[in-house]
C-alpha positions in Angstrom: 101.6 -114.4 141.6 103.5 -117.7 141.8 101.7 -120.4 143.9 103.4 -122.7 146.4 102.7 -125.7 144.1 104.3 -124.0 141.1 107.3 -123.1 143.1 107.6 -126.6 144.5 107.5 -128.1 141.0 110.1 -125.6 139.8 112.3 -126.5 142.7 111.9 -130.2 142.0 112.8 -129.8 138.3 115.9 -127.8 139.3 116.9 -130.5 141.7 116.5 -133.2 139.1 118.6 -131.3 136.5 121.3 -130.5 139.0 121.5 -134.0 140.4 121.3 -135.5 136.8 124.3 -133.4 135.7 126.5 -134.7 138.6 125.4 -138.4 138.2 125.7 -138.3 134.4 129.2 -136.8 134.6 130.2 -139.6 136.9 128.6 -142.3 134.8 130.2 -140.9 131.6 133.6 -141.1 133.4 133.1 -144.8 134.2 131.5 -145.4 130.8 127.9 -146.3 131.9 124.8 -145.5 129.9 123.0 -142.2 130.5 119.8 -144.1 131.0 121.3 -145.7 134.1 122.3 -142.2 135.3 118.7 -141.0 135.0 117.4 -144.1 136.8 120.0 -143.5 139.6 118.9 -139.8 139.8 115.3 -140.9 140.5 116.4 -143.5 143.0 118.6 -141.0 144.9 116.1 -138.1 144.8 113.0 -140.2 145.3 110.8 -140.6 148.4 112.3 -144.0 149.2 115.9 -142.7 149.6 116.8 -139.1 150.2 113.2 -137.9 149.7 114.1 -134.5 148.3 111.5 -134.7 145.5 108.0 -134.1 146.8 105.8 -133.8 143.7 106.3 -137.3 142.2 102.9 -137.2 140.4 103.8 -134.0 138.6 107.2 -135.5 137.5 105.2 -138.5 136.1 103.1 -136.0 134.0 106.4 -134.7 132.5 107.5 -138.3 132.0 104.3 -139.1 130.0 105.0 -136.1 127.8 108.5 -137.7 127.2 106.8 -141.0 126.1 104.6 -139.1 123.7 107.5 -137.2 122.1 109.6 -140.5 122.0 106.9 -142.3 120.0 106.5 -139.2 117.8 110.1 -139.2 116.8 110.0 -143.0 116.1 107.0 -142.4 113.8 108.7 -139.6 112.0 111.9 -141.6 111.4 109.9 -144.7 110.3 107.5 -143.5 107.6 104.5 -145.7 106.3 106.6 -147.1 103.5 109.4 -148.3 105.8 106.9 -149.7 108.2 105.4 -151.7 105.3 108.8 -152.9 104.2 109.5 -154.5 107.6 105.9 -155.7 108.0 107.0 -159.3 108.4 109.3 -158.4 111.4 106.5 -156.2 112.9 103.5 -158.5 112.5 105.0 -162.0 112.5 108.1 -161.3 114.5 106.5 -159.0 117.0 103.3 -161.1 117.3 105.2 -164.3 118.0 107.6 -162.7 120.4 104.8 -161.3 122.5 102.8 -164.5 122.4 105.7 -166.8 123.3 106.8 -164.6 126.1 103.3 -164.4 127.6 103.0 -168.2 127.5 106.4 -168.8 129.1 105.8 -166.2 131.9 102.2 -167.5 132.4 103.4 -171.1 133.2 106.3 -169.8 135.4 103.8 -167.6 137.3 101.3 -170.4 137.8 104.2 -172.5 139.1 105.0 -169.7 141.6 101.4 -169.8 142.8 99.8 -166.7 141.2 96.3 -166.7 139.8 95.6 -167.2 136.0 94.6 -163.5 135.5 97.7 -162.3 137.4 99.9 -164.7 135.5 98.6 -163.5 132.1 99.1 -159.9 133.2 102.7 -160.6 134.3 103.2 -162.0 130.8 101.9 -158.8 129.3 104.4 -156.8 131.5 107.4 -159.0 130.7 106.7 -159.2 127.0 107.4 -155.5 126.4 110.9 -154.3 125.8 112.4 -150.8 126.1 112.2 -148.8 122.9 114.0 -145.9 124.4 117.0 -147.9 125.7 117.4 -150.2 122.7 117.2 -147.6 120.0 119.5 -145.3 121.8 122.1 -148.0 122.3 121.8 -149.2 118.7 122.4 -145.7 117.5 125.4 -145.2 119.7 126.9 -148.5 118.5 126.1 -147.8 114.8 124.0 -151.0 114.6 120.6 -149.6 113.7 120.7 -150.9 110.1 122.2 -154.3 110.9 120.0 -157.4 110.6 119.5 -157.6 114.4 118.9 -153.8 114.5 116.1 -154.0 111.9 114.5 -157.0 113.5 114.6 -155.4 117.0 113.0 -152.3 115.6 110.2 -154.3 114.0 109.5 -156.2 117.2 109.6 -153.0 119.2 107.1 -151.3 116.9 104.7 -154.2 117.4 105.1 -154.0 121.2 104.4 -150.2 121.2 101.2 -150.9 119.3 100.1 -154.0 121.2 100.1 -152.0 124.5 96.7 -150.6 123.4 94.8 -153.9 123.5 96.7 -154.9 126.6 95.4 -151.8 128.4 91.9 -152.5 127.2 92.1 -156.2 128.4 93.4 -155.3 131.9 90.1 -154.4 133.5 88.4 -157.4 131.8 91.0 -159.8 133.3 90.4 -158.2 136.7 86.6 -158.8 136.3 85.8 -155.1 135.9 83.8 -153.9 132.9 85.8 -151.8 130.5 85.3 -148.0 131.1 84.9 -147.4 127.4 82.3 -150.1 127.0 83.5 -150.8 123.5 82.7 -154.1 121.8 85.3 -155.9 119.6 83.4 -154.6 116.5 83.5 -151.0 117.8 87.2 -151.3 118.6 87.8 -152.6 115.1 85.9 -149.8 113.5 87.8 -147.3 115.5 91.0 -148.8 114.4 90.0 -148.7 110.7 88.8 -145.1 111.1 92.2 -144.1 112.6 94.1 -145.8 109.8 92.1 -144.0 107.2 92.7 -140.7 109.0 96.4 -141.4 109.1 96.6 -142.2 105.4 94.5 -139.2 104.3 96.4 -136.9 106.6 99.8 -138.2 105.4 98.9 -138.0 101.7 96.9 -134.8 101.4 96.2 -132.8 104.6 99.5 -132.5 106.3 101.7 -131.8 103.2 99.4 -129.0 102.1 99.2 -127.5 105.7 103.0 -127.7 106.3 103.6 -126.1 102.9 101.5 -123.1 103.7 103.1 -122.9 107.2 106.6 -123.1 105.7 105.9 -120.4 103.2 105.6 -117.9 106.1 109.2 -118.6 107.1 108.1 -118.3 110.7 109.9 -120.8 112.9 107.6 -120.3 115.8 104.5 -121.0 113.7 106.1 -124.1 112.3 107.0 -125.4 115.7 103.6 -124.7 117.2 102.0 -126.5 114.2 104.1 -129.6 114.9 103.3 -129.6 118.6 99.6 -129.1 118.0 99.7 -132.1 115.5 101.4 -134.4 118.0 99.3 -133.7 121.0 96.1 -133.3 118.9 96.5 -136.7 117.3 97.4 -138.2 120.7 94.3 -136.6 122.2 92.1 -138.0 119.4 93.3 -141.5 119.9 92.8 -141.1 123.7 89.2 -140.0 123.1 88.7 -143.1 121.0 89.8 -145.3 123.9 93.3 -145.9 122.6 96.6 -144.7 124.1 98.2 -141.3 123.9 101.5 -142.9 122.9 99.9 -144.6 119.9 98.5 -141.3 118.8 101.9 -139.7 119.0 103.3 -142.5 116.9 100.6 -142.0 114.3 101.3 -138.3 114.2 104.9 -139.1 113.5 103.9 -141.3 110.6 101.7 -138.6 109.2 104.5 -136.0 109.2 107.1 -138.5 108.0 105.4 -138.5 104.5 106.0 -134.8 104.0 109.2 -133.1 102.9 109.3 -131.2 106.2 109.8 -134.3 108.4 113.5 -133.6 109.0 112.8 -130.0 110.1 110.0 -131.3 112.4 112.2 -133.9 114.1 115.0 -131.4 114.4 112.7 -129.0 116.3 111.2 -131.7 118.6 114.4 -133.6 119.4 115.6 -131.3 122.2 112.1 -131.4 123.8 112.1 -135.2 123.6 115.5 -135.6 125.1 114.5 -133.4 128.1 111.1 -135.0 128.8 112.3 -138.6 128.3 114.9 -138.0 131.0 112.0 -137.2 133.3 110.5 -140.6 132.4 113.5 -142.6 133.6 113.9 -140.4 136.6 110.2 -141.0 137.5 110.8 -144.8 137.2 113.8 -144.6 139.6 111.6 -142.7 142.1 109.1 -145.5 142.3 111.7 -148.1 143.5 111.6 -148.8 147.2 115.3 -149.1 148.0 114.7 -150.7 151.4 112.5 -153.4 149.7 115.2 -154.0 147.1 118.0 -154.4 149.7 115.9 -156.7 151.9 115.2 -159.0 148.9 118.2 -158.4 146.7 119.1 -162.1 146.1 115.6 -163.1 145.1 115.2 -160.0 142.9 118.5 -160.5 141.1 117.6 -164.1 140.5 114.2 -163.1 139.1 115.9 -160.5 136.8 118.2 -163.3 135.4 115.1 -165.4 134.8 113.4 -162.5 132.9 116.5 -161.9 130.8 116.7 -165.6 129.9 113.0 -165.9 129.1 113.0 -162.8 127.0 116.2 -163.6 125.2 115.0 -167.1 124.4 111.6 -165.9 123.1 113.1 -163.1 120.9 115.9 -165.3 119.7 113.5 -168.1 118.8 111.3 -165.8 116.9 114.3 -164.4 115.0 115.4 -167.9 114.1 111.8 -168.7 113.0 111.9 -165.7 110.7 114.8 -167.4 109.0 117.9 -165.6 110.3 121.1 -167.3 111.3 121.8 -168.3 114.9 124.2 -165.4 115.4 121.6 -162.8 114.5 119.0 -164.7 116.7 121.3 -164.6 119.7 122.2 -160.9 119.4 118.5 -159.9 118.8 117.4 -162.0 121.8 119.9 -160.3 124.1 119.1 -156.9 122.7 115.4 -157.2 123.6 116.0 -158.9 127.0 114.9 -156.0 129.3 111.5 -154.9 130.5 110.2 -151.8 128.7 109.0 -148.4 129.6 105.4 -149.1 128.6 105.3 -152.0 131.1 105.5 -149.3 133.9 102.4 -147.6 132.4 100.6 -150.9 132.1 101.6 -151.9 135.7 99.9 -148.9 137.1 96.6 -150.1 135.5 97.2 -153.6 136.9 97.8 -152.2 140.4 94.7 -150.0 140.1 92.5 -153.0 139.2 94.0 -155.3 141.8 96.1 -157.6 139.5 99.2 -156.6 141.4 99.5 -156.1 145.1 102.0 -153.7 146.7 104.6 -156.4 147.2 104.3 -157.8 143.6 104.3 -154.3 142.2 107.6 -153.4 144.0 109.0 -156.8 142.9 108.2 -156.0 139.3 109.7 -152.5 139.6 112.9 -153.7 141.1 113.3 -156.6 138.5 112.5 -154.3 135.6 115.0 -151.6 136.7 117.7 -154.3 137.1 117.0 -155.6 133.6 117.2 -152.0 132.2 120.4 -151.3 134.0 121.9 -154.6 132.7 121.0 -153.8 129.1 124.1 -151.9 128.0 126.3 -154.7 129.4 124.2 -157.4 127.9 124.2 -155.8 124.4 127.9 -155.2 124.5 128.6 -158.8 125.4 126.1 -160.2 122.9 128.6 -160.5 120.1 131.2 -162.3 122.1 128.5 -164.6 123.5 127.2 -165.5 120.1 130.7 -166.2 118.9 131.2 -168.5 121.9 128.0 -170.4 121.2 128.7 -170.8 117.5 132.1 -172.2 118.2 130.4 -175.1 120.0 127.7 -175.5 117.4 128.2 -177.9 114.5 124.8 -178.4 112.9 124.5 -176.4 109.7 120.8 -175.8 110.2 121.4 -174.0 113.5 124.4 -172.0 112.2 122.7 -170.8 109.0 119.0 -170.8 109.9 116.0 -172.5 108.5 116.5 -171.1 105.0 120.0 -172.6 104.6 118.8 -174.8 101.8 118.9 -171.6 99.7 122.7 -171.9 99.8 122.4 -174.4 97.0 123.6 -172.7 93.8 121.1 -171.7 91.1 123.0 -173.6 88.5 124.6 -176.5 90.1 126.4 -177.5 86.9 128.4 -174.3 86.9 131.4 -174.1 89.1 132.6 -170.6 90.1 136.2 -169.8 89.6 138.2 -166.5 89.8 135.0 -164.8 90.8 133.7 -162.0 93.1 132.0 -162.6 96.4 129.6 -159.9 97.6 128.6 -159.9 101.3 125.3 -158.2 101.9 122.7 -157.1 99.4 121.8 -153.6 100.6 122.5 -150.5 98.5 126.3 -151.2 98.3 125.8 -154.9 97.4 123.3 -154.0 94.6 125.6 -151.4 93.2 128.6 -153.8 93.1 126.5 -156.6 91.6 125.1 -154.3 88.9 128.7 -153.2 88.0 129.9 -156.8 88.0 127.0 -157.8 85.7 127.7 -155.0 83.3 131.4 -155.9 83.2 130.6 -159.6 82.8 132.5 -160.5 86.0 131.3 -163.8 87.6 130.0 -163.1 91.1 128.0 -164.5 94.0 126.0 -162.7 96.7 125.6 -163.9 100.4 122.7 -162.3 102.3 121.2 -163.0 105.7 117.7 -161.7 105.0 115.6 -164.7 103.8 113.0 -162.5 102.2 115.6 -160.7 100.1 117.2 -164.0 99.1 113.9 -165.5 98.0 112.8 -162.4 96.0 116.1 -162.0 94.2 116.5 -165.7 93.4 113.0 -165.6 91.7 114.5 -162.8 89.5 117.4 -165.1 88.6 120.0 -163.3 90.8 123.0 -165.5 92.0 122.3 -164.9 95.7 122.7 -167.4 98.5 121.4 -167.3 102.1 123.7 -167.6 105.0 125.9 -166.0 107.6 129.2 -165.2 106.1 131.0 -165.2 109.5 131.1 -169.0 109.2 133.6 -171.0 107.1 130.9 -173.4 105.7 129.0 -170.4 104.2 132.1 -168.9 102.5 133.1 -172.4 101.4 129.7 -172.8 99.7 130.5 -169.7 97.7 133.8 -171.3 96.7 136.0 -168.8 98.4 139.1 -170.9 97.8 139.1 -170.0 94.1 137.6 -166.5 94.4 139.6 -163.4 93.5 137.9 -160.6 95.4 135.6 -160.4 98.4 133.5 -157.2 98.9 132.0 -156.8 102.4 129.2 -154.3 102.2 127.3 -154.8 105.4 126.9 -152.2 108.2 127.7 -154.6 111.1 131.3 -153.7 112.1 131.7 -156.7 114.3 130.5 -159.1 111.7 132.7 -157.4 109.1 135.7 -158.1 111.3 134.8 -161.7 111.7 134.2 -162.2 107.9 137.6 -160.7 107.0 139.4 -162.8 109.6 137.7 -166.1 108.4 138.0 -165.3 104.7 141.7 -164.5 105.0 142.4 -167.7 106.8 140.5 -169.7 104.2 142.1 -168.0 101.2 145.2 -165.8 102.1 145.4 -164.6 98.5 141.9 -163.2 98.2 141.7 -159.4 97.8 139.3 -158.0 100.4 137.5 -154.6 100.0 135.4 -153.7 103.1 133.0 -151.0 103.9 132.9 -149.3 107.3 131.2 -146.3 108.8 134.0 -144.5 110.6 137.7 -143.6 110.0 138.8 -145.1 113.4 137.7 -148.6 112.2 140.1 -148.7 109.3 143.2 -149.8 111.2 141.4 -152.7 112.8 140.1 -154.0 109.5 143.5 -153.6 107.7 145.2 -155.5 110.5 142.8 -158.4 110.1 143.6 -158.6 106.4 141.4 -156.1 104.5 143.3 -154.8 101.5 141.1 -151.8 101.0 138.7 -150.2 103.5 136.2 -147.6 102.4 134.8 -145.5 105.2 131.5 -143.8 104.6 132.4 -140.5 106.3 135.7 -140.4 104.3 134.0 -140.8 100.9 131.3 -138.4 101.8 133.9 -135.7 102.7 135.8 -136.3 99.4 132.6 -136.1 97.4 131.5 -132.9 99.1 135.0 -131.4 98.6 135.1 -132.3 94.9 131.7 -130.7 94.3 132.9 -127.6 96.2 135.9 -127.3 93.8 133.6 -127.6 90.8 131.6 -124.7 92.1 134.9 -122.7 92.2 135.4 -123.7 88.5 138.5 -125.8 89.2 139.3 -127.9 86.1 138.0 -131.5 86.2 141.5 -133.0 85.8 142.8 -131.0 88.7 139.8 -132.1 90.9 140.5 -135.8 89.9 144.2 -135.4 90.7 143.5 -133.8 94.0 140.9 -136.4 95.1 143.2 -139.2 94.0 146.0 -137.6 96.1 143.6 -137.4 99.1 142.7 -141.1 98.8 146.4 -142.1 98.4 147.6 -140.2 101.4 144.7 -140.7 103.8 141.9 -138.7 105.3 144.2 -136.6 107.4 145.3 -134.8 104.3 141.8 -133.7 103.6 141.7 -132.0 107.0 145.2 -130.5 106.9 145.8 -129.7 103.3 145.6 -126.0 102.7 144.1 -124.8 99.5 145.9 -121.5 100.0 149.1 -123.1 98.6 147.3 -123.9 95.3 146.3 -121.6 92.5 143.8 -124.0 91.1 140.7 -122.4 92.5 139.2 -119.9 90.0 137.3 -117.1 91.6 135.8 -114.8 88.9 135.9 -111.7 91.0 139.7 -112.2 91.8 140.9 -113.8 88.6 138.7 -111.8 86.2 138.0 -108.5 88.1 135.1 -106.5 86.8 133.4 -109.4 85.0 129.9 -110.8 85.5 128.1 -113.8 84.0 124.3 -113.3 83.4 121.6 -115.0 81.3 119.0 -113.7 78.8 115.9 -115.4 77.6 114.9 -114.9 74.0 111.1 -114.5 73.3 109.2 -114.6 70.0 109.5 -110.9 69.1 113.1 -110.5 70.4 115.5 -108.8 67.9 117.8 -111.8 68.2 115.2 -114.4 67.3 116.1 -116.3 64.1 119.6 -114.7 63.7 123.0 -116.4 64.0 125.6 -115.5 66.5 127.9 -114.4 63.7 125.3 -112.0 62.4 124.5 -110.3 65.8 128.3 -110.2 66.6 127.7 -109.5 70.3 131.4 -109.7 71.1 132.6 -106.9 68.9 129.5 -104.7 69.0 128.5 -105.0 72.7 131.6 -106.5 74.3 129.8 -109.6 75.5 130.7 -113.3 74.9 128.1 -116.1 74.7 129.5 -118.9 76.8 126.6 -121.3 76.3 123.0 -121.6 75.1 120.4 -123.6 77.0 117.7 -124.9 74.6 115.0 -126.9 76.4 117.0 -129.6 78.3 120.1 -129.3 76.1 123.2 -127.2 76.8 125.1 -126.0 73.7 128.6 -125.3 75.0 130.9 -122.9 73.1 128.3 -122.3 70.4 129.7 -121.8 66.9 129.1 -118.7 64.9 126.5 -120.3 62.6 124.4 -121.3 65.6 120.9 -119.9 65.1 119.2 -118.2 68.1 115.6 -119.4 68.7 112.7 -118.3 70.8 113.0 -119.8 74.3 116.8 -120.0 74.2 118.6 -118.9 77.3 121.9 -117.2 76.6 124.6 -117.4 79.2 126.7 -114.3 78.6 130.0 -113.0 80.1 131.1 -109.4 80.1 131.9 -106.3 82.1 128.9 -104.9 84.0 128.6 -101.7 82.0 128.7 -103.6 78.7 126.0 -106.0 79.9 123.9 -103.1 81.1 124.1 -101.5 77.6 123.2 -104.9 76.0 120.1 -105.1 78.3 119.0 -101.7 77.1 119.6 -102.6 73.5 117.5 -105.7 73.9 114.8 -103.9 75.8 115.4 -105.2 79.2 115.5 -101.8 80.9 113.4 -99.8 78.3 109.7 -99.9 78.9 109.0 -98.1 75.6 110.9 -100.6 73.5 109.0 -103.1 71.4 111.8 -105.5 71.7 111.1 -108.4 74.2 114.2 -110.0 75.5 114.2 -110.6 79.3 116.7 -111.5 81.9 
């Protein structure tokens, strides 16, 4: 029988969903972020406005599940290897960002009259940014793999981890002994133990377990195993005195190392999207609307201060890491909001007396304002960085601390009629390898200082710098270059590079990479001679392989794909293959014909004989199309080709003829001493 409490929670959830639908539809129409819609849902339905939600605490429990699932999906998408690859951004970048922010907020808070412990705690709160909002917006904008996207991700990962010691330090700063009673040595041992558990699980335990589960082909069993792993690991870390969220992140890392990670994240993503919405709704419920309206001027001013402090700290750290000023500005503005884990931490601070009710409401209001401003701040970051750079003349500021690496490797050799490659990711490496093979002179421009240093040590002609600036392109001698290849994933930077390059050298031939078809027209208008969209080439490649499976001749496939590229992507969507007779379907073009394969064993009647001697075509009505011998394919084998044990014969013929051949070779005759098998 349903209790009143269960019915109340059910009613509240239904109200949240219904109100969210209405608000999200409105926000979509006026092009505002869904995150803002969930915050507004919580504000409207919460106890401080309409008061139609009664069980706020139970909504917060659902919100905590959302945080666990969010960190799990981040861990799955990251993998231990990728985490190691960006270790510099995570450890150095994240560590400096948190430290600098805490120091700045500490002195500002002291100036405002707060105690030292409260000032440090406020630094903790402000130093954390929103993983949920930033990653969602980066994905929507297609900027996840841009330099500022990768740096932001690295810093966010460090922030998600550093929340653990912050929670442990909170009671100490309040003068209350830690509940766990752990010493630093014990905490360190727990950390080492957890890391060993993660490595062992990722390498041996989880792949073996998921393999056995996947063999059952039971989707429910697979889903339950993933859920058990997530919450079980979170529970273990919680029992060790660490956070549930960190455990969920580690569970994601464990599963990311198996071949079942994509299936796991696909199963969990709908749950994550639902529960993370409860998190933002619960935050909105905490805001006292009356308090906000009574102090709106002060709160908005404090929000601006927080955005400036966080942008300055994150931007400075990015610049220290060696990235150009443009990347530093965009990264700083990307991480300018207060994060979701700050709300979890603020509850501990309130519990231990580091925040009184007034300061707690001030923090909530300022944090929600910074979150609400994030979509607008991130959208305007590119224009703002361009405006700043137009007023900046110093090369060290424009190109970063590693701009000395713009000096050529061989200063005595002057480049002429050469190729300039922008970006040294997968596309840049592929183009440079092709240029090296063809003996084409080339130079690479890259903004990642670690990549530049590593590749220069290997003798690669790679320079450090932001190619959106004339001075960087001039250093690569763009005036005498023949071709410019832009292979980066930052669409806005790509636009700027094309515009600047075409102004400096109107004759240069520009080939640009982009992600989507709708970006082609913009890049062509700016001066790109060829634009290669990723989704376009992926579709062409899929279609060409599809035609191969239908046995369309290679020359026809080549002609067809060339025609597609010449006439545009719309042809690929509209062109009807029904008007062509190129597709060969064996069942329609050659009715009553099958293709099967035989394996020849040691005592097979065919072993040691030639095709001419066995005469399968005339005696059995079967034609040998090919022979697979070890890793070699013998196509159209000649009559003097000798058949050997282990050969696989690919044979074409009518079903009844092939059936007779099987009986002759012993495939269907248990009493036969001949051993040739299908």
